[in-house]
C-alpha positions as CSV (number, residue, x, y, z in Angstrom):
1,X,-4.1,-78.4,-20.2
2,X,-2.4,-81.6,-20.9
3,X,-3.9,-84.0,-18.0
4,X,-7.2,-82.7,-19.1
5,X,-6.7,-83.4,-22.7
6,X,-5.5,-86.9,-22.2
7,X,-8.4,-87.5,-19.8
8,X,-11.0,-86.2,-22.3
9,X,-9.3,-88.4,-25.1
10,X,-9.2,-91.3,-22.9
11,X,-12.8,-91.1,-22.1
12,X,-14.3,-90.1,-25.6
13,X,-11.9,-92.1,-27.9
14,X,-10.6,-94.8,-25.6
15,X,-7.2,-93.6,-26.2
16,X,-4.4,-92.2,-23.9
17,X,-3.7,-89.5,-26.4
18,X,-3.0,-85.8,-26.8
19,X,-3.8,-83.7,-30.0
20,X,-0.7,-83.1,-32.3
21,X,-0.9,-81.1,-35.4
22,X,-4.7,-81.4,-35.1
23,X,-4.5,-85.4,-34.9
24,X,-4.9,-87.5,-31.8
25,X,-1.7,-89.4,-31.0
26,X,-0.9,-91.9,-28.1
27,X,1.7,-90.8,-25.8
28,X,3.5,-91.9,-22.7
29,X,4.5,-88.0,-21.3
30,X,2.7,-88.3,-18.1
31,X,2.0,-91.3,-15.9
32,X,-1.9,-92.3,-16.1
33,X,-3.0,-92.0,-12.5
34,X,-4.2,-88.4,-12.5
35,X,-5.7,-88.6,-15.9
36,X,-7.6,-91.8,-14.8
37,X,-9.2,-89.7,-12.2
38,X,-10.1,-87.0,-14.2
39,X,-11.6,-89.3,-16.8
40,X,-13.7,-90.9,-13.9
41,X,-14.9,-87.5,-12.6
42,X,-16.0,-86.7,-16.3
43,X,-17.5,-89.9,-16.8
44,X,-19.6,-89.7,-13.0
45,X,-20.3,-85.8,-13.9
46,X,-20.9,-85.9,-17.6
47,X,-18.9,-82.6,-17.8
48,X,-15.3,-82.3,-18.8
49,X,-12.3,-79.7,-18.5
50,X,-13.4,-76.4,-17.0
51,X,-17.4,-77.4,-16.5
52,X,-15.9,-80.4,-14.3
53,X,-13.5,-78.2,-12.4
54,X,-15.7,-78.0,-9.4
55,X,-16.4,-81.7,-9.1
56,X,-12.7,-82.2,-9.7
57,X,-11.7,-80.3,-6.9
58,X,-14.2,-81.5,-4.5
59,X,-12.6,-85.0,-5.1
60,X,-9.3,-83.6,-4.3
61,X,-10.6,-81.9,-1.3
62,X,-11.6,-85.6,0.1
63,X,-8.2,-86.8,-0.7
64,X,-6.4,-83.9,0.8
65,X,-8.6,-84.5,4.1
66,X,-7.7,-88.6,4.0
67,X,-3.9,-87.4,3.6
68,X,-4.3,-85.3,6.7
69,X,-5.8,-88.0,8.8
70,X,-2.9,-90.2,7.5
71,X,-0.5,-87.7,8.6
72,X,-2.3,-87.5,12.0
73,X,-1.7,-91.6,12.0
74,X,2.0,-91.1,11.0
75,X,2.5,-88.7,13.8
76,X,1.3,-91.0,16.6
77,X,3.2,-93.8,15.0
78,X,6.2,-92.2,15.1
79,X,5.9,-91.6,19.0
80,X,4.9,-95.0,19.5
81,X,8.5,-96.0,18.3
82,X,9.6,-94.9,21.5
83,X,7.2,-96.2,24.0
84,X,3.7,-97.9,23.3
85,X,2.3,-96.0,26.7
86,X,3.1,-92.6,25.6
87,X,-0.1,-90.3,25.2
88,X,-0.7,-90.0,21.5
89,X,-4.0,-87.4,21.5
90,X,-1.4,-84.5,22.0
91,X,0.5,-85.5,18.9
92,X,-2.6,-86.5,17.1
93,X,-4.3,-82.8,17.9
94,X,-1.4,-81.1,16.8
95,X,-0.8,-83.0,13.6
96,X,-4.3,-82.7,13.1
97,X,-4.1,-78.8,13.0
98,X,-0.8,-78.4,11.4
99,X,-2.0,-80.7,8.3
100,X,-5.7,-79.1,8.1
101,X,-4.3,-75.8,8.2
102,X,-1.5,-76.1,5.9
103,X,-2.1,-73.8,2.9
104,X,0.9,-75.3,0.9
105,X,-0.8,-78.5,0.5
106,X,-4.5,-77.3,0.6
107,X,-3.6,-75.0,-2.4
108,X,-3.4,-78.0,-4.9
109,X,-6.7,-79.3,-4.4
110,X,-8.0,-76.3,-6.5
111,X,-5.6,-77.2,-9.5
112,X,-5.6,-79.9,-12.0
113,X,-2.2,-81.1,-10.7
114,X,-1.2,-84.7,-9.2
115,X,-0.3,-83.2,-5.7
116,X,-3.2,-84.0,-3.6
117,X,-3.0,-87.7,-4.5
118,X,1.0,-87.7,-4.5
119,X,0.6,-86.2,-1.1
120,X,-1.9,-88.7,0.2
121,X,-0.1,-91.7,-1.3
122,X,3.4,-90.7,0.1
123,X,2.0,-90.4,3.5
124,X,0.4,-93.9,3.6
125,X,3.6,-95.2,2.2
126,X,5.5,-93.5,4.9
127,X,3.2,-95.2,7.7
128,X,4.1,-98.3,6.1
129,X,7.8,-97.3,5.8
130,X,7.8,-96.9,9.5
131,X,6.1,-100.0,10.3
132,X,8.8,-102.0,8.0
133,X,11.5,-100.1,9.9
134,X,10.1,-101.0,13.4
135,X,9.5,-104.6,12.5
136,X,13.0,-104.8,11.0
137,X,14.6,-103.2,14.2
138,X,12.6,-105.4,16.7
139,X,13.9,-108.6,14.7
140,X,17.6,-107.5,14.8
141,X,17.2,-105.8,18.4
142,X,14.6,-107.7,20.3
143,X,15.8,-106.8,23.6
144,X,15.4,-102.9,23.1
145,X,11.9,-103.3,21.9
146,X,9.3,-102.5,24.6
147,X,7.4,-105.9,25.0
148,X,3.8,-106.2,24.0
149,X,4.4,-104.0,20.9
150,X,2.0,-105.3,18.0
151,X,4.2,-105.6,14.9
152,X,3.4,-107.4,11.7
153,X,6.0,-109.7,10.2
154,X,8.6,-107.9,8.1
155,X,7.3,-109.3,4.8
156,X,3.7,-107.9,5.1
157,X,5.0,-104.2,5.6
158,X,7.3,-105.1,2.8
159,X,4.5,-105.9,0.4
160,X,2.2,-103.3,1.6
161,X,4.8,-100.5,1.2
162,X,5.8,-101.9,-2.3
163,X,2.2,-101.7,-3.6
164,X,1.3,-98.5,-2.5
165,X,4.5,-97.0,-3.9
166,X,3.7,-98.5,-7.0
167,X,-0.1,-97.0,-7.1
168,X,1.5,-93.5,-6.0
169,X,4.2,-94.0,-8.9
170,X,1.2,-93.9,-11.2
171,X,0.7,-90.3,-10.2
172,X,4.4,-89.2,-9.7
173,X,7.3,-91.2,-11.6
174,X,9.9,-90.5,-9.2
175,X,8.0,-92.1,-6.1
176,X,10.2,-95.1,-6.2
177,X,12.8,-93.1,-4.5
178,X,10.9,-93.9,-1.4
179,X,11.2,-97.6,-1.8
180,X,14.7,-97.3,-2.5
181,X,15.4,-95.6,0.7
182,X,13.6,-98.2,2.6
183,X,15.9,-100.9,1.0
184,X,18.8,-98.7,2.0
185,X,17.8,-98.3,5.5
186,X,16.5,-101.9,6.5
187,X,19.7,-103.5,4.6
188,X,21.8,-101.4,6.8
189,X,20.3,-102.9,9.9
190,X,20.1,-106.5,8.6
191,X,23.4,-106.9,6.7
192,X,25.3,-105.8,9.9
193,X,23.4,-108.6,11.7
194,X,24.1,-111.2,9.0
195,X,20.8,-111.2,7.8
196,X,21.3,-111.1,4.1
197,X,18.2,-113.5,3.2
198,X,15.9,-111.4,5.2
199,X,17.0,-108.3,3.1
200,X,16.9,-110.1,-0.3
201,X,13.3,-111.2,0.7
202,X,12.3,-107.7,1.4
203,X,13.6,-106.3,-1.6
204,X,12.1,-109.1,-3.8
205,X,8.3,-108.8,-2.0
206,X,8.3,-105.1,-2.1
207,X,9.9,-104.7,-5.3
208,X,7.4,-107.2,-7.2
209,X,4.5,-105.5,-5.0
210,X,5.6,-102.2,-6.7
211,X,5.9,-103.5,-10.3
212,X,2.4,-104.9,-10.0
213,X,0.4,-101.7,-10.4
214,X,2.8,-100.6,-13.3
215,X,2.5,-103.7,-15.3
216,X,-0.9,-102.6,-17.4
217,X,0.9,-99.0,-18.1
218,X,4.0,-101.0,-19.4
219,X,2.0,-103.4,-21.5
220,X,0.0,-100.6,-23.1
221,X,3.4,-98.8,-23.9
222,X,4.6,-102.0,-25.2
223,X,1.6,-102.7,-27.4
224,X,0.7,-99.0,-28.5
225,X,4.4,-97.4,-28.5
226,X,6.2,-100.4,-29.0
227,X,8.5,-99.6,-26.2
228,X,9.1,-101.0,-22.6
229,X,8.4,-98.1,-20.4
230,X,7.2,-98.5,-16.8
231,X,7.4,-94.8,-16.1
232,X,7.0,-91.5,-17.9
233,X,10.0,-90.5,-20.0
234,X,12.4,-88.2,-18.3
235,X,12.2,-85.3,-20.7
236,X,8.8,-85.6,-21.6
237,X,9.3,-85.6,-25.5
238,X,7.2,-86.9,-28.1
239,X,8.1,-89.4,-30.6
240,X,10.8,-87.8,-32.7
241,X,10.9,-84.5,-31.2
242,X,14.3,-83.0,-30.4
243,X,15.2,-83.4,-26.6
244,X,16.8,-80.0,-25.7
245,X,19.5,-81.3,-23.5
246,X,22.2,-78.7,-24.6
247,X,19.8,-76.0,-23.7
248,X,18.9,-77.8,-20.5
249,X,22.6,-78.3,-19.5
250,X,23.2,-74.5,-20.2
251,X,20.3,-73.8,-17.8
252,X,21.9,-75.9,-15.0
253,X,24.7,-73.7,-15.3
254,X,23.0,-70.7,-13.9
255,X,19.3,-71.3,-13.2
256,X,18.1,-71.8,-9.6
257,X,14.9,-69.9,-8.8
258,X,11.7,-70.5,-10.3
259,X,10.9,-67.2,-11.7
260,X,13.9,-67.8,-13.9
261,X,11.9,-70.6,-15.5
262,X,9.3,-68.2,-16.9
263,X,12.3,-66.3,-18.9
264,X,13.5,-69.5,-20.6
265,X,12.7,-73.1,-19.8
266,X,8.9,-72.3,-20.0
267,X,9.0,-70.3,-23.2
268,X,11.0,-72.8,-25.1
269,X,9.4,-73.9,-28.5
270,X,6.5,-71.5,-28.0
271,X,7.7,-68.0,-27.2
272,X,10.4,-65.6,-28.0
273,X,13.2,-65.7,-25.5
274,X,15.0,-62.0,-24.5
275,X,18.6,-62.5,-23.7
276,X,18.3,-59.0,-22.4
277,X,15.8,-60.1,-19.7
278,X,18.3,-62.8,-18.3
279,X,20.0,-62.8,-15.2
280,X,23.7,-61.4,-15.1
281,X,24.7,-64.9,-13.8
282,X,23.5,-66.5,-17.0
283,X,26.7,-64.9,-18.6
284,X,30.7,-65.2,-17.4
285,X,31.5,-62.2,-19.9
286,X,30.3,-60.0,-22.4
287,X,31.5,-62.3,-25.4
288,X,29.3,-65.0,-23.9
289,X,26.2,-62.5,-23.6
290,X,26.8,-61.7,-27.2
291,X,26.7,-65.6,-28.2
292,X,23.7,-66.4,-26.2
293,X,22.0,-63.4,-27.8
294,X,23.0,-64.7,-31.6
295,X,21.6,-68.1,-30.7
296,X,18.3,-66.9,-29.3
297,X,17.8,-64.2,-32.2
298,X,18.0,-67.4,-34.5
299,X,15.7,-69.2,-32.4
300,X,13.2,-66.4,-32.3
301,X,12.9,-66.7,-35.9
302,X,11.3,-69.6,-35.7
303,X,10.2,-70.2,-32.2
304,X,11.6,-73.9,-32.5
305,X,14.8,-75.0,-31.1
306,X,17.1,-76.5,-33.8
307,X,19.8,-79.4,-33.6
308,X,22.5,-76.6,-34.3
309,X,21.3,-74.2,-31.8
310,X,21.1,-76.8,-29.2
311,X,24.5,-77.9,-29.8
312,X,25.6,-74.3,-29.5
313,X,24.0,-74.2,-25.9
314,X,25.6,-77.7,-25.0
315,X,29.0,-76.1,-25.8
316,X,28.4,-73.0,-23.6
317,X,27.5,-75.4,-21.0
318,X,30.7,-77.4,-21.5
319,X,32.6,-74.1,-21.2
320,X,31.0,-72.7,-18.3
321,X,31.1,-75.8,-16.3
322,X,34.9,-76.3,-17.1
323,X,35.6,-72.8,-15.5
324,X,33.5,-73.3,-12.7
325,X,32.6,-77.0,-12.1
326,X,31.8,-76.7,-8.3
327,X,29.2,-73.9,-9.5
328,X,27.6,-76.4,-11.9
329,X,27.9,-79.3,-9.7
330,X,27.5,-78.1,-5.8
331,X,26.5,-74.4,-5.4
332,X,23.7,-74.3,-7.9
333,X,22.5,-77.5,-6.8
334,X,22.1,-76.3,-3.3
335,X,20.8,-73.2,-4.1
336,X,18.1,-75.0,-5.9
337,X,17.5,-77.0,-2.7
338,X,16.9,-73.6,-1.0
339,X,14.5,-72.6,-3.3
340,X,12.7,-75.9,-3.0
341,X,12.5,-75.7,0.6
342,X,12.2,-72.1,1.5
343,X,10.2,-70.5,-1.4
344,X,7.1,-68.6,-0.2
345,X,5.2,-70.7,-2.5
346,X,3.1,-68.4,-4.0
347,X,2.9,-69.7,-7.5
348,X,-0.8,-70.8,-7.4
349,X,-1.8,-67.3,-5.6
350,X,-2.8,-64.1,-7.2
351,X,0.2,-62.5,-5.6
352,X,3.7,-61.3,-7.6
353,X,5.5,-59.9,-4.7
354,X,8.9,-60.9,-3.4
355,X,10.3,-61.1,0.0
356,X,13.8,-59.1,-0.6
357,X,15.2,-56.6,-0.6
358,X,12.2,-55.8,2.1
359,X,12.4,-51.9,1.7
360,X,12.0,-52.0,-2.0
361,X,9.2,-54.9,-2.0
362,X,7.4,-52.9,0.3
363,X,7.5,-49.8,-1.6
364,X,6.5,-51.7,-4.7
365,X,3.3,-53.2,-3.2
366,X,2.5,-53.5,0.3
367,X,-0.2,-56.4,0.0
368,X,1.9,-58.4,-2.2
369,X,4.9,-58.2,-0.1
370,X,3.0,-58.8,3.2
371,X,1.2,-62.0,1.8
372,X,4.9,-63.1,0.4
373,X,6.6,-62.6,3.5
374,X,3.9,-64.1,5.6
375,X,3.8,-67.1,3.8
376,X,7.7,-67.3,3.6
377,X,7.8,-67.1,7.5
378,X,5.0,-69.7,7.7
379,X,7.1,-72.0,5.6
380,X,10.0,-71.6,7.8
381,X,7.8,-72.2,10.9
382,X,6.8,-75.5,9.4
383,X,10.3,-76.7,8.3
384,X,11.5,-75.5,11.6
385,X,9.3,-77.4,13.9
386,X,9.8,-80.6,11.8
387,X,13.3,-80.1,12.5
388,X,12.8,-79.8,16.4
389,X,10.5,-82.8,16.3
390,X,13.1,-84.7,14.5
391,X,16.0,-83.5,17.2
392,X,13.4,-84.6,19.8
393,X,13.0,-88.0,18.4
394,X,16.5,-88.4,18.1
395,X,17.5,-88.0,21.7
396,X,15.1,-90.6,22.4
397,X,17.3,-93.0,21.0
398,X,16.3,-96.7,20.2
399,X,13.7,-97.3,17.4
400,X,12.8,-93.8,17.0
401,X,16.3,-92.5,16.2
402,X,16.3,-95.3,13.5
403,X,13.1,-94.2,12.0
404,X,14.1,-90.6,12.0
405,X,17.2,-91.2,10.2
406,X,15.4,-93.0,7.7
407,X,12.9,-90.4,7.1
408,X,15.5,-87.9,7.1
409,X,17.4,-90.0,4.2
410,X,14.3,-89.9,2.1
411,X,14.1,-86.2,2.5
412,X,17.8,-85.7,1.3
413,X,17.4,-88.2,-1.6
414,X,14.4,-86.8,-2.7
415,X,15.8,-83.1,-2.7
416,X,19.0,-83.9,-4.1
417,X,17.3,-85.7,-7.2
418,X,15.2,-82.7,-7.7
419,X,18.1,-80.4,-7.7
420,X,19.2,-82.3,-10.8
421,X,16.3,-80.8,-12.7
422,X,16.6,-77.4,-14.4
423,X,13.3,-76.4,-13.5
424,X,13.2,-76.1,-9.5
425,X,9.5,-76.1,-8.8
426,X,8.9,-75.8,-4.9
427,X,5.8,-78.3,-5.3
428,X,7.9,-81.2,-5.7
429,X,9.0,-81.4,-2.1
430,X,5.6,-81.0,-1.1
431,X,5.7,-85.0,-0.7
432,X,7.9,-84.6,1.9
433,X,5.7,-82.5,4.2
434,X,4.0,-85.4,5.7
435,X,7.0,-85.9,7.5
436,X,7.5,-82.4,8.1
437,X,4.0,-82.0,9.6
438,X,4.1,-85.4,11.6
439,X,7.7,-84.6,13.1
440,X,6.5,-81.0,13.7
441,X,3.2,-82.3,15.8
442,X,5.8,-84.3,18.1
443,X,8.0,-80.8,18.4
444,X,5.0,-79.0,19.5
445,X,3.2,-81.7,21.6
446,X,5.6,-81.0,24.7
447,X,8.3,-83.0,26.5
448,X,8.6,-86.7,26.4
449,X,7.6,-87.2,30.0
450,X,4.7,-85.1,29.7
451,X,2.9,-87.6,27.1
452,X,2.7,-90.5,29.1
453,X,-0.4,-92.3,30.2
454,X,-0.1,-92.6,34.0
455,X,-3.1,-95.3,33.9
456,X,-1.1,-97.6,31.5
457,X,2.1,-97.0,33.3
458,X,0.5,-98.3,36.3
């Protein structure tokens, strides 16, 4: 696996690299955070790759449990935005159970992927984001904030938020989207009150704090690869390697399900691609299917996409987009969003079932269909209670409404960004699950007036 290969080369040869044609070549295909974790585990245990898998998994279990604790903290903090006297114990208990028993996040403790770290760091960043929003709201609406609330100065929240986002970016390069949403949110509050200087200071403090953890990575890229690169390259290509932009643009005109990625995207430049196995929506006519078949036949001879073949796919993509622009720019991204949020999330499980059509799936394999349908319904449950919690907080108004709006904007922005990718992997929205779980805990914890501490109110 790529992460394991990079970690092993980093530990043994002191080079952040992968093997290319039998030679070790420095790369920047992935951010260095997760390979650094693997290299640390390899160094501590004296084992690498599969031999160290148990220790890697145990470390990720600890990270996941820390993430659960932070999500519990986030749920209580969201409740406190309405009234510091609200009893947080019911929300804490609900959040702890929801986070601890969530199979969709726990699954990733068992594989060499970044999700456990990304979710935990995102949860920490969300706590700081709520603190920043509360501080800014109290600054511009002092009369609406309950007296006695403890708040740090906004610049402290901004610095901490930026730094944690920077650390998280070392694991997932799209994490700065969270910081951008924070800037947008506090800018709305501050600019309408004529406090542009405070907004500029928040962006400057948090921006510098975010860049700070990324500087060593950028310096390494400048020295080793002779490029100024703070993030991983968008297309994960090696120097001089063809970026299949035309092929990916063509995929964006029809692909929205993860299982379709196994037919094309994840076979490219390694396996043959069979046009007959592609879904009917990949073609608008018999003539178009014939053109795709001819291109893929040439590709299958060498199993390497050429510039000419990529250009032919680009032409197909332009023609399909010209015929149905809404399909490419609206309907398919919307369907990818549905896939990201409502897939049964069985990609890591020894299950190959489908949910629909129900009768056919049940006849094909009852066990697979039962597990798949169960996880599908469980995912809907998590999303549903998260929406219900957001509605409850919104109804309470004040700081709570402002914070909920900020969190929902982040969910929408991250989802919209992910729908631009040609491979809609449901794991990419798990970084939003700290929000879903924290809001869901509030949704399950009872009515607002049942959560006050009578002793505190006296």
